[in-house]
Backbone as CSV, one residue per row, in Angstrom:
resi,resn,N_x,N_y,N_z,CA_x,CA_y,CA_z,C_x,C_y,C_z
1,UNK,-21.686,4.985,-25.612,-20.749,3.650,-26.170,-21.340,2.575,-26.946
2,UNK,-21.174,2.713,-28.589,-21.138,1.796,-28.685,-20.565,0.168,-27.533
3,UNK,-21.054,-0.799,-28.828,-21.065,-2.171,-28.313,-19.485,-2.771,-28.603
4,UNK,-18.951,-1.992,-29.532,-18.087,-2.399,-30.415,-16.494,-1.782,-29.131
5,UNK,-16.942,-0.104,-29.394,-15.663,0.392,-28.217,-16.083,0.005,-27.014
6,UNK,-17.393,-0.639,-26.191,-17.270,-0.629,-24.880,-16.084,-2.269,-24.977
7,UNK,-16.989,-2.554,-26.077,-15.527,-4.162,-25.865,-14.229,-3.488,-26.124
8,UNK,-13.457,-2.804,-26.313,-12.729,-2.257,-26.419,-12.098,-1.952,-25.479
9,UNK,-13.255,-0.869,-24.933,-12.322,-0.220,-23.573,-12.411,-1.566,-22.390
10,UNK,-13.516,-2.039,-22.192,-13.526,-3.744,-21.102,-11.896,-4.420,-21.510
11,UNK,-11.789,-3.975,-22.561,-9.659,-5.164,-22.847,-8.898,-4.313,-22.645
12,UNK,-9.529,-2.522,-22.392,-8.529,-1.885,-22.070,-7.954,-1.462,-20.528
13,UNK,-9.235,-2.241,-19.953,-9.297,-1.948,-18.334,-8.513,-3.119,-18.249
14,UNK,-8.938,-4.324,-18.237,-8.500,-5.231,-17.488,-6.678,-5.405,-18.340
15,UNK,-6.295,-5.168,-18.705,-4.201,-4.758,-19.049,-4.736,-3.831,-18.309
16,UNK,-4.591,-2.669,-18.342,-4.501,-2.031,-17.262,-4.694,-2.861,-15.602
17,UNK,-5.829,-3.899,-15.368,-5.355,-4.205,-14.643,-4.120,-5.114,-14.073
18,UNK,-4.537,-5.960,-15.013,-2.924,-6.901,-15.263,-1.734,-6.616,-15.254
19,UNK,-1.573,-4.723,-15.523,-0.522,-4.398,-15.646,-0.050,-3.764,-14.224
20,UNK,-1.014,-3.286,-13.086,-0.903,-2.962,-12.441,-0.822,-4.075,-11.163
21,UNK,-1.320,-5.245,-11.780,-0.891,-6.537,-10.655,0.465,-7.320,-11.588
22,UNK,0.455,-6.656,-12.060,1.970,-6.787,-12.562,2.840,-6.330,-11.477
23,UNK,3.098,-5.384,-11.766,3.874,-4.064,-10.634,3.762,-4.195,-9.318
24,UNK,2.533,-4.450,-9.028,2.793,-4.427,-7.603,3.556,-6.349,-7.924
25,UNK,3.038,-7.195,-7.712,3.695,-8.531,-7.945,5.663,-8.057,-7.876
26,UNK,6.420,-7.089,-8.473,7.031,-6.649,-8.243,7.942,-5.510,-7.208
27,UNK,6.477,-5.039,-6.239,6.831,-5.543,-5.344,6.933,-6.266,-4.087
28,UNK,6.056,-7.385,-4.776,6.401,-8.197,-4.029,7.113,-9.120,-3.107
29,UNK,7.620,-9.602,-5.344,9.308,-10.089,-4.936,10.315,-9.221,-3.890
30,UNK,10.332,-7.376,-3.889,10.979,-6.856,-3.876,11.422,-6.764,-2.334
31,UNK,10.540,-7.298,-1.600,10.711,-7.232,-0.271,10.945,-7.365,0.247
32,UNK,11.594,-9.265,0.618,12.391,-10.057,0.970,13.900,-10.040,0.173
33,UNK,14.085,-9.290,-0.463,15.488,-9.036,-1.411,15.722,-7.927,-0.023
34,UNK,14.796,-6.802,-0.321,15.549,-5.768,0.725,16.307,-6.326,2.217
35,UNK,14.542,-6.770,2.560,15.081,-7.862,3.637,16.655,-8.988,3.734
36,UNK,16.818,-9.214,3.583,18.475,-9.998,2.804,18.931,-8.860,3.119
37,UNK,19.097,-8.083,2.063,20.044,-7.036,1.408,20.548,-6.259,3.427
38,UNK,19.568,-6.450,4.081,19.130,-5.449,5.866,19.779,-6.896,6.057
39,UNK,19.909,-8.043,6.368,20.636,-9.060,7.241,21.826,-9.339,6.906
40,UNK,21.264,-9.435,5.325,22.939,-9.731,4.754,24.298,-9.195,5.118
41,UNK,23.784,-6.843,5.137,24.392,-6.220,4.863,25.190,-5.990,3.441
42,UNK,24.298,-5.982,2.309,24.737,-6.984,1.042,24.749,-4.951,0.607
43,UNK,25.731,-4.571,0.755,26.000,-3.468,-0.062,25.331,-3.589,-2.225
44,UNK,26.001,-4.410,-2.611,25.592,-4.444,-3.701,24.430,-4.665,-3.873
45,UNK,23.778,-5.549,-2.994,21.752,-5.959,-3.220,21.357,-4.338,-3.211
46,UNK,21.203,-4.172,-2.554,21.182,-2.679,-2.030,21.560,-1.955,-2.792
47,UNK,22.540,-1.339,-3.484,22.680,-0.439,-4.926,21.844,-1.070,-6.063
48,UNK,21.816,-2.736,-6.392,20.620,-3.108,-7.457,19.027,-2.326,-7.006
49,UNK,19.457,-2.903,-5.911,17.674,-2.783,-5.357,16.586,-0.524,-5.093
50,UNK,18.201,-0.100,-5.158,17.581,1.372,-5.560,18.212,1.899,-7.126
51,UNK,18.914,1.238,-7.215,18.930,1.669,-9.197,17.806,1.289,-9.481
52,UNK,17.240,-0.006,-9.322,16.104,-0.222,-9.789,14.216,0.300,-9.577
53,UNK,14.979,1.390,-8.878,13.408,2.052,-8.545,12.933,2.811,-10.176
54,UNK,14.061,3.067,-10.005,13.504,3.916,-11.645,12.556,3.589,-12.717
55,UNK,12.919,1.634,-12.344,11.934,1.014,-13.078,10.468,1.213,-12.388
56,UNK,10.389,0.962,-11.635,8.457,0.987,-11.534,8.410,2.370,-11.331
57,UNK,9.230,3.420,-11.552,8.974,5.141,-11.506,8.155,5.021,-13.091
58,UNK,8.691,4.414,-13.412,8.411,4.810,-15.017,7.420,3.803,-15.074
59,UNK,7.402,2.779,-14.951,6.244,1.570,-14.726,5.361,1.934,-14.571
60,UNK,5.680,2.929,-13.580,3.937,3.118,-12.509,3.051,4.810,-13.367
61,UNK,5.042,5.957,-14.146,3.967,6.769,-14.837,2.779,6.499,-16.149
62,UNK,3.687,4.987,-16.795,2.983,5.155,-17.675,2.337,4.152,-17.494
63,UNK,1.376,4.159,-16.560,0.531,3.117,-16.435,-0.193,4.859,-15.901
64,UNK,0.244,5.458,-15.158,-0.916,6.167,-15.108,-1.968,7.257,-15.795
65,UNK,-0.955,7.223,-16.927,-0.630,8.103,-18.180,-2.214,7.236,-19.434
66,UNK,-1.698,6.155,-19.386,-3.010,4.380,-19.797,-4.077,5.047,-19.243
67,UNK,-4.142,5.405,-17.810,-5.724,5.549,-17.008,-6.279,6.778,-17.387
68,UNK,-5.434,7.552,-17.429,-6.202,9.143,-18.048,-6.599,8.864,-18.702
69,UNK,-6.219,8.062,-19.888,-6.281,8.822,-21.636,-7.495,8.048,-21.724
70,UNK,-7.634,6.686,-21.256,-8.941,5.714,-21.023,-10.346,6.496,-20.417
71,UNK,-9.673,7.369,-19.869,-10.744,8.620,-18.365,-11.509,9.079,-19.083
72,UNK,-9.987,10.225,-20.517,-10.683,11.182,-20.632,-11.300,10.595,-22.486
73,UNK,-10.787,9.651,-22.719,-12.221,9.050,-24.083,-12.668,7.932,-24.121
74,UNK,-12.916,7.338,-22.735,-13.720,6.336,-23.088,-15.437,7.430,-21.757
75,UNK,-14.949,8.222,-21.120,-15.892,8.511,-20.418,-16.726,7.686,-18.881
76,UNK,-15.456,6.751,-18.133,-16.231,5.222,-17.782,-17.525,5.825,-16.985
77,UNK,-18.671,5.328,-16.243,-19.428,5.554,-15.711,-18.952,4.433,-14.670
78,UNK,-19.777,4.335,-13.328,-20.909,3.512,-12.306,-19.426,2.141,-12.435
79,UNK,-19.533,1.255,-12.041,-18.231,0.483,-11.472,-16.830,0.517,-12.927
80,UNK,-17.444,0.696,-14.461,-15.958,0.980,-14.998,-15.212,2.106,-14.673
81,UNK,-15.830,3.815,-14.119,-14.732,4.662,-13.684,-14.300,3.948,-12.455
82,UNK,-14.818,3.161,-10.956,-14.504,2.960,-9.853,-13.244,2.256,-10.179
83,UNK,-13.353,1.206,-11.558,-12.184,0.507,-12.084,-11.201,1.470,-12.312
84,UNK,-11.202,2.417,-13.075,-9.804,3.387,-13.744,-9.004,3.957,-12.405
85,UNK,-11.119,5.003,-11.632,-10.061,5.193,-10.060,-8.689,4.586,-9.575
86,UNK,-9.704,3.146,-9.527,-9.111,2.575,-8.361,-7.546,2.232,-8.307
87,UNK,-7.038,1.913,-10.185,-5.968,1.656,-10.417,-5.247,2.180,-10.509
88,UNK,-5.764,4.088,-10.633,-4.806,4.602,-10.698,-4.201,4.964,-9.303
89,UNK,-5.465,4.922,-8.120,-4.797,4.580,-5.997,-4.136,3.721,-6.113
90,UNK,-3.671,2.329,-6.689,-3.026,1.464,-6.771,-2.016,1.915,-7.122
91,UNK,-2.251,2.707,-8.090,-0.289,2.706,-8.947,-0.149,3.850,-7.766
92,UNK,-0.574,4.617,-6.694,1.104,5.062,-5.947,0.619,4.743,-4.999
93,UNK,-0.349,3.644,-4.556,0.667,2.519,-3.235,0.752,1.741,-3.178
94,UNK,2.220,1.310,-4.662,2.602,0.514,-5.247,3.580,1.793,-4.842
95,UNK,4.020,2.338,-5.558,5.186,3.028,-6.324,5.641,3.308,-5.394
96,UNK,4.989,3.705,-4.236,5.380,4.534,-2.879,5.559,3.277,-1.649
97,UNK,5.332,1.805,-2.148,6.589,1.319,-1.188,6.641,1.067,-1.817
98,UNK,7.633,-0.028,-3.398,8.926,-0.025,-3.582,9.911,1.728,-3.116
99,UNK,9.336,3.042,-2.716,10.386,4.225,-2.390,10.737,3.500,-0.835
100,UNK,9.344,2.593,-0.228,9.656,2.031,1.004,11.155,1.028,1.241
101,UNK,10.716,0.292,0.071,11.801,-0.665,-0.218,13.181,-0.056,-0.644
102,UNK,13.057,0.953,-0.959,14.292,1.727,-1.275,14.609,2.674,-0.179
103,UNK,14.486,2.702,0.790,14.805,3.428,1.701,14.857,2.492,2.920
104,UNK,14.525,1.051,2.902,15.320,0.261,3.941,16.153,0.221,3.044
105,UNK,16.847,-0.473,1.926,17.909,-0.326,1.550,18.910,0.876,1.837
106,UNK,18.936,1.557,1.791,19.837,3.186,2.013,20.007,2.952,3.964
107,UNK,19.096,2.479,4.299,19.044,2.871,6.070,20.085,1.098,6.200
108,UNK,20.290,-0.086,5.644,20.637,-1.144,5.687,22.461,-0.592,5.669
109,UNK,22.885,0.795,4.437,23.767,1.132,4.211,24.921,1.640,4.961
110,UNK,23.747,2.594,5.862,24.343,3.550,7.313,24.482,2.577,8.184
111,UNK,24.103,1.906,8.333,24.559,0.844,9.062,25.476,-0.672,9.013
112,UNK,25.861,0.105,8.270,27.139,-1.534,7.361,28.225,-1.620,8.028
113,UNK,28.136,-3.145,8.092,29.497,-3.568,9.392,29.135,-3.459,11.378
114,UNK,27.709,-2.720,11.177,27.319,-3.490,12.452,27.041,-4.070,13.398
115,UNK,27.271,-5.523,13.861,26.434,-6.727,13.776,25.271,-6.612,14.470
116,UNK,24.085,-6.794,14.995,22.637,-6.838,14.734,22.397,-8.205,15.759
117,UNK,22.151,-8.402,16.985,21.797,-9.323,17.465,20.730,-10.138,17.070
118,UNK,20.997,-12.183,17.700,19.869,-12.769,17.232,18.581,-11.978,17.213
119,UNK,17.805,-11.153,17.980,16.618,-11.195,18.524,16.007,-10.161,17.130
120,UNK,17.661,-9.438,17.194,16.757,-8.620,16.186,16.066,-8.626,14.750
121,UNK,17.446,-9.774,14.523,18.306,-10.346,13.725,16.100,-11.110,13.226
122,UNK,15.472,-11.877,13.988,14.689,-12.627,13.896,13.950,-11.752,13.800
123,UNK,13.449,-10.188,14.260,11.983,-9.527,14.363,12.143,-9.831,12.947
124,UNK,13.379,-8.780,12.553,13.148,-7.823,10.733,12.657,-8.714,10.513
125,UNK,13.729,-10.388,9.447,12.978,-11.538,9.083,11.249,-11.671,8.770
126,UNK,10.471,-11.336,9.830,9.201,-11.795,11.277,9.405,-10.764,10.138
127,UNK,8.979,-9.683,10.232,8.626,-8.223,9.925,8.235,-8.141,8.004
128,UNK,9.752,-8.696,7.648,9.637,-8.840,6.074,8.492,-9.965,5.576
129,UNK,8.586,-10.570,5.997,7.316,-12.371,5.718,6.390,-11.985,5.914
130,UNK,5.640,-10.911,6.750,4.639,-10.473,7.251,4.337,-9.478,5.939
131,UNK,5.091,-8.265,5.729,4.821,-7.458,4.357,4.758,-7.890,3.455
132,UNK,5.844,-9.197,3.382,5.629,-9.237,1.481,4.021,-10.137,1.846
133,UNK,3.649,-11.319,2.738,2.372,-11.974,3.046,1.113,-10.517,2.499
134,UNK,1.014,-9.490,3.297,0.252,-8.748,3.312,0.414,-7.874,1.172
135,UNK,1.386,-7.455,1.174,1.435,-7.044,-0.536,0.707,-8.724,-1.801
136,UNK,1.026,-9.765,-1.017,0.957,-10.838,-2.262,-0.205,-11.033,-2.247
137,UNK,-1.293,-10.627,-0.836,-2.691,-10.925,-0.581,-3.109,-10.103,-1.365
138,UNK,-3.019,-8.590,-1.714,-3.215,-7.032,-1.833,-3.558,-7.367,-2.753
139,UNK,-2.262,-7.499,-3.958,-1.990,-7.880,-5.024,-3.215,-9.504,-5.897
140,UNK,-3.356,-10.440,-5.242,-4.768,-11.175,-6.014,-5.682,-10.947,-5.855
141,UNK,-5.997,-9.961,-4.423,-7.196,-9.717,-4.439,-7.609,-8.640,-5.626
142,UNK,-6.647,-7.825,-6.007,-7.062,-7.020,-6.951,-6.778,-7.417,-8.122
143,UNK,-6.617,-8.565,-8.677,-6.391,-9.879,-10.002,-8.178,-10.388,-10.196
144,UNK,-8.539,-10.376,-9.065,-9.995,-11.623,-8.713,-10.328,-10.813,-8.974
145,UNK,-10.760,-9.125,-7.695,-11.651,-8.879,-7.400,-11.599,-9.204,-6.707
146,UNK,-11.469,-9.951,-5.805,-11.749,-10.243,-4.611,-11.575,-9.553,-3.410
147,UNK,-12.902,-9.261,-3.090,-13.851,-8.018,-2.197,-13.427,-9.118,-0.825
148,UNK,-14.151,-9.928,-0.602,-13.917,-11.184,0.607,-12.022,-10.136,1.584
149,UNK,-11.712,-11.522,0.885,-9.879,-11.369,0.461,-9.276,-9.915,0.665
150,UNK,-10.057,-9.052,0.315,-9.597,-7.392,0.400,-9.715,-7.241,2.393
151,UNK,-11.244,-7.846,2.025,-11.207,-7.374,3.645,-10.630,-7.123,4.344
152,UNK,-9.559,-8.325,4.577,-9.136,-9.556,4.918,-7.709,-8.429,6.065
153,UNK,-7.711,-7.964,4.819,-6.060,-6.956,4.516,-5.934,-6.436,6.496
154,UNK,-6.458,-6.328,6.503,-6.375,-4.924,7.931,-6.756,-5.781,9.170
155,UNK,-6.862,-7.420,9.212,-6.715,-7.967,10.774,-5.512,-8.166,10.207
156,UNK,-5.128,-8.940,8.954,-3.445,-9.080,8.833,-2.516,-8.325,8.829
157,UNK,-2.649,-7.117,8.992,-1.732,-6.215,9.279,-1.604,-5.773,10.002
158,UNK,-2.447,-6.178,11.328,-2.145,-5.871,13.404,-0.991,-6.724,13.728
159,UNK,-0.498,-7.736,12.335,0.064,-8.839,13.631,1.793,-8.085,12.796
160,UNK,2.036,-6.721,11.578,2.358,-6.140,11.670,2.593,-4.978,12.035
161,UNK,1.753,-4.694,12.755,1.701,-3.952,13.423,2.671,-4.085,15.108
162,UNK,1.650,-4.775,15.819,2.405,-5.410,16.848,4.199,-6.122,16.802
163,UNK,4.418,-6.519,15.396,6.162,-6.880,14.580,6.606,-5.562,15.349
164,UNK,5.949,-4.453,14.812,7.068,-3.073,14.791,6.635,-2.873,16.600
165,UNK,6.058,-2.761,16.949,5.724,-2.442,18.484,7.128,-3.462,19.799
166,UNK,6.716,-3.999,19.206,7.802,-5.771,20.021,9.601,-5.643,19.007
167,UNK,9.479,-4.495,17.890,10.921,-4.615,17.490,11.574,-3.589,18.430
168,UNK,10.928,-2.383,18.103,11.095,-0.879,18.771,11.437,-1.343,20.452
169,UNK,10.979,-2.589,20.722,10.806,-2.649,22.098,12.187,-3.192,22.203
170,UNK,12.915,-4.459,21.296,13.984,-5.280,21.478,15.451,-3.966,20.993
171,UNK,14.730,-2.924,19.677,16.060,-1.722,20.252,16.040,-1.109,21.460
172,UNK,15.435,-0.909,22.060,16.019,-0.540,23.837,16.602,-1.776,24.295
173,UNK,16.301,-2.624,23.932,17.088,-2.943,25.195,17.952,-3.643,24.658
174,UNK,18.264,-4.030,23.282,19.737,-3.978,22.979,20.362,-2.901,23.116
175,UNK,20.230,-1.241,22.899,20.674,-0.417,23.181,21.701,0.094,24.331
176,UNK,20.232,-0.621,25.588,20.475,-0.113,26.469,21.872,-1.436,27.456
177,UNK,22.228,-2.383,26.967,23.103,-3.969,26.781,24.387,-2.971,25.535
178,UNK,23.885,-2.245,25.259,25.426,-2.260,25.012,25.691,-2.707,23.400
179,UNK,24.412,-3.327,22.791,24.586,-4.185,21.409,25.125,-3.181,20.367
180,UNK,23.585,-2.045,20.722,24.103,-0.921,19.274,24.007,-0.344,19.324
181,UNK,24.911,1.473,18.908,25.009,2.620,19.156,23.501,3.016,18.949
182,UNK,23.836,4.430,19.442,22.179,5.404,18.506,21.582,5.872,17.712
183,UNK,23.042,5.545,16.632,22.800,5.876,15.267,21.673,4.632,14.485
184,UNK,22.469,3.171,15.251,22.458,2.361,14.427,20.299,1.942,15.456
185,UNK,20.666,2.089,16.486,19.267,2.029,17.072,18.275,3.277,16.327
186,UNK,18.684,3.999,16.283,17.568,5.157,15.230,17.029,4.980,13.314
187,UNK,18.232,4.168,13.349,18.702,3.591,11.819,16.963,2.023,11.930
188,UNK,17.311,1.276,12.560,16.086,0.660,12.875,15.161,0.710,13.076
189,UNK,14.907,1.900,14.164,13.260,1.938,14.418,12.831,2.905,12.882
190,UNK,13.664,3.289,11.826,13.447,3.736,11.103,12.798,2.773,10.732
191,UNK,13.289,1.375,9.751,13.305,0.310,9.243,12.393,-0.460,9.679
192,UNK,11.817,-0.100,10.840,10.401,-1.210,11.402,9.881,-0.142,10.994
193,UNK,9.853,1.343,10.664,7.970,2.162,10.539,8.208,1.951,9.011
194,UNK,9.535,2.337,8.368,9.072,1.165,6.376,8.031,0.549,6.205
195,UNK,8.850,-1.213,7.152,7.866,-1.834,6.983,6.726,-1.834,7.275
196,UNK,6.340,-1.178,8.951,4.485,-0.480,8.614,3.861,0.049,7.657
197,UNK,4.918,0.878,7.188,3.853,1.519,6.437,3.768,0.893,5.026
198,UNK,4.478,-0.486,4.575,4.498,-1.197,2.978,2.547,-1.454,3.810
199,UNK,3.031,-2.499,4.580,1.752,-2.817,5.378,0.216,-1.959,5.401
200,UNK,0.658,-1.023,5.565,-0.543,-0.295,5.917,-1.132,0.155,3.672
201,UNK,0.066,0.452,3.520,0.143,0.631,1.464,-0.996,-0.504,1.550
202,UNK,-0.230,-2.336,1.638,-0.814,-2.703,1.433,-3.105,-3.340,1.329
203,UNK,-3.221,-2.373,2.911,-4.433,-2.504,3.348,-5.115,-1.291,2.727
204,UNK,-4.954,-0.122,2.450,-5.141,1.059,1.051,-5.408,0.185,-0.100
205,UNK,-4.788,-0.444,-0.271,-4.945,-1.181,-1.647,-5.851,-2.202,-1.482
206,UNK,-6.697,-2.780,-0.272,-7.522,-3.893,-0.340,-8.819,-2.930,-0.187
207,UNK,-8.468,-1.753,0.122,-9.583,-0.735,0.487,-10.115,-0.166,-0.862
208,UNK,-8.433,-0.065,-2.001,-9.543,0.335,-3.495,-10.072,-0.752,-4.608
209,UNK,-9.710,-2.183,-3.960,-10.162,-2.934,-4.291,-12.101,-3.671,-3.547
210,UNK,-12.106,-2.767,-2.361,-13.464,-3.368,-1.922,-14.153,-1.827,-2.861
211,UNK,-13.848,-1.024,-2.937,-14.731,-0.130,-3.815,-15.031,-0.170,-4.800
212,UNK,-13.511,-0.703,-5.584,-13.881,-0.975,-7.216,-15.377,-1.671,-7.237
213,UNK,-14.765,-3.536,-6.298,-15.912,-4.023,-6.304,-17.895,-4.002,-6.082
214,UNK,-17.411,-2.861,-4.802,-18.770,-2.576,-3.749,-19.443,-2.163,-3.562
215,UNK,-17.546,-0.883,-4.111,-18.350,0.432,-3.832,-18.221,1.186,-2.119
216,UNK,-17.365,0.643,-1.506,-17.294,1.117,-0.684,-15.967,1.008,-0.140
217,UNK,-16.160,2.563,0.496,-14.533,3.000,1.009,-15.326,2.750,2.886
218,UNK,-13.436,3.835,3.662,-14.112,3.119,5.243,-14.713,5.332,5.320
219,UNK,-14.420,5.324,4.693,-14.367,7.056,4.573,-16.680,6.951,4.525
220,UNK,-16.580,6.732,3.832,-18.603,6.666,4.271,-19.372,6.205,5.108
221,UNK,-18.146,5.142,5.902,-18.875,4.595,7.315,-19.151,6.083,8.485
222,UNK,-17.745,7.164,7.976,-17.507,8.516,8.675,-18.327,9.355,9.015
223,UNK,-18.700,9.762,7.041,-20.390,10.075,6.426,-21.266,10.111,6.585
224,UNK,-21.546,9.082,7.508,-22.580,7.976,7.935,-22.512,8.818,9.020
225,UNK,-21.900,8.742,9.657,-21.770,8.861,11.284,-21.867,10.044,11.552
226,UNK,-21.718,10.708,10.029,-21.698,13.037,10.780,-23.230,12.962,9.718
227,UNK,-23.933,12.165,9.203,-24.470,12.441,8.587,-25.775,12.073,10.435
228,UNK,-25.835,10.576,11.047,-26.667,10.341,11.745,-26.571,12.036,12.964
229,UNK,-25.140,11.546,13.207,-25.296,12.507,14.240,-25.587,14.536,14.366
230,UNK,-25.669,15.203,12.446,-26.240,15.729,13.074,-27.370,15.747,12.421
231,UNK,-28.338,15.071,11.904,-30.268,14.344,11.726,-30.487,14.644,13.172
232,UNK,-30.164,14.168,14.508,-29.863,14.492,15.723,-29.757,16.188,15.991
233,UNK,-29.006,16.468,15.582,-28.745,18.323,16.403,-27.488,18.095,17.081
234,UNK,-26.775,16.410,16.861,-25.524,17.022,17.908,-24.420,17.558,17.474
235,UNK,-24.411,17.598,15.886,-23.319,19.171,15.506,-23.953,20.025,14.468
236,UNK,-23.306,20.738,14.263,-24.263,21.648,13.266,-23.155,21.269,11.809
237,UNK,-24.614,21.431,10.946,-23.782,21.110,9.800,-24.077,22.661,8.804
238,UNK,-23.383,22.757,7.495,-23.727,24.246,6.765,-24.334,23.825,6.170
239,UNK,-25.523,24.707,5.893,-25.889,24.450,4.773,-26.664,23.708,3.361
240,UNK,-24.792,23.932,2.633,-24.696,24.345,1.353,-24.050,22.833,1.619
241,UNK,-23.420,21.753,2.941,-23.022,20.559,3.325,-24.174,19.554,3.144
242,UNK,-25.179,19.800,3.862,-26.459,19.323,3.647,-26.878,18.803,2.650
243,UNK,-27.575,20.407,2.281,-27.595,19.915,0.854,-26.532,18.903,-0.176
244,UNK,-25.872,19.126,-0.806,-24.577,18.007,-1.043,-24.653,16.207,-0.900
245,UNK,-24.461,16.205,0.743,-25.190,15.090,1.135,-26.652,14.386,0.929
246,UNK,-27.453,14.749,0.957,-28.433,15.194,0.401,-28.703,14.692,-1.641
247,UNK,-27.860,15.511,-1.572,-28.243,15.232,-3.570,-27.824,13.408,-3.390
248,UNK,-26.788,13.093,-3.105,-25.527,12.289,-2.840,-26.618,11.194,-2.376
249,UNK,-27.682,10.992,-1.153,-27.616,9.779,-1.485,-29.441,9.994,-1.479
250,UNK,-29.549,10.643,-2.818,-30.733,10.394,-3.471,-30.294,10.130,-5.023
251,UNK,-28.830,10.969,-5.110,-28.601,9.268,-6.385,-28.285,8.080,-6.451
252,UNK,-28.428,7.954,-4.808,-27.878,6.880,-4.732,-28.686,5.036,-4.169
């Protein structure tokens, strides 16, 4: 690749990164809006958020197509290739997170007119705040290519997991006291799952940042353990797989 083409490619790659970050920032801003929709029983806000998902879908498709064009026309290698592959993966994580926000709005419509007790409302607010915080950190880690910041997301997600478990227990208690019926309890349990999955997508985004910057993926640790067990005879590895792994080691 000539120097001019390389400069143009890096400019295009930076443009993709910035646009992916902008797309992710849109979801970061969406999370507190859908949390308020749920808490305020805002039917108009729910409809607005649901309709707005079409724009995120369209932007996601356009960004993916840009990535594929760059892959086809520029044939990048090493870190540049990881950058484009990571961008495609990131777009998918962001788009699915937007879908989860839509799901929260749909759940809020299903329980419209059913009051929630203060404990449930308080935990919902905390889950929304933590999900937004995770997404914001994942977005900034990607934009800044900050591997250490991305690595911290997994620990941060533990708090959201704890809140989900606390919320499920609170749902059981509220239902047992007759404050909410079974339909509301089921919808709220789904909402807890939606928030928790948003956090998981943020963690996945962090992993893609680490892959782009350092070439690290959690699956690599598992592959290393697999190699170690096979080398000690603990497990039997097919010959073709052993050969492929040895070739990969040689390339590294």
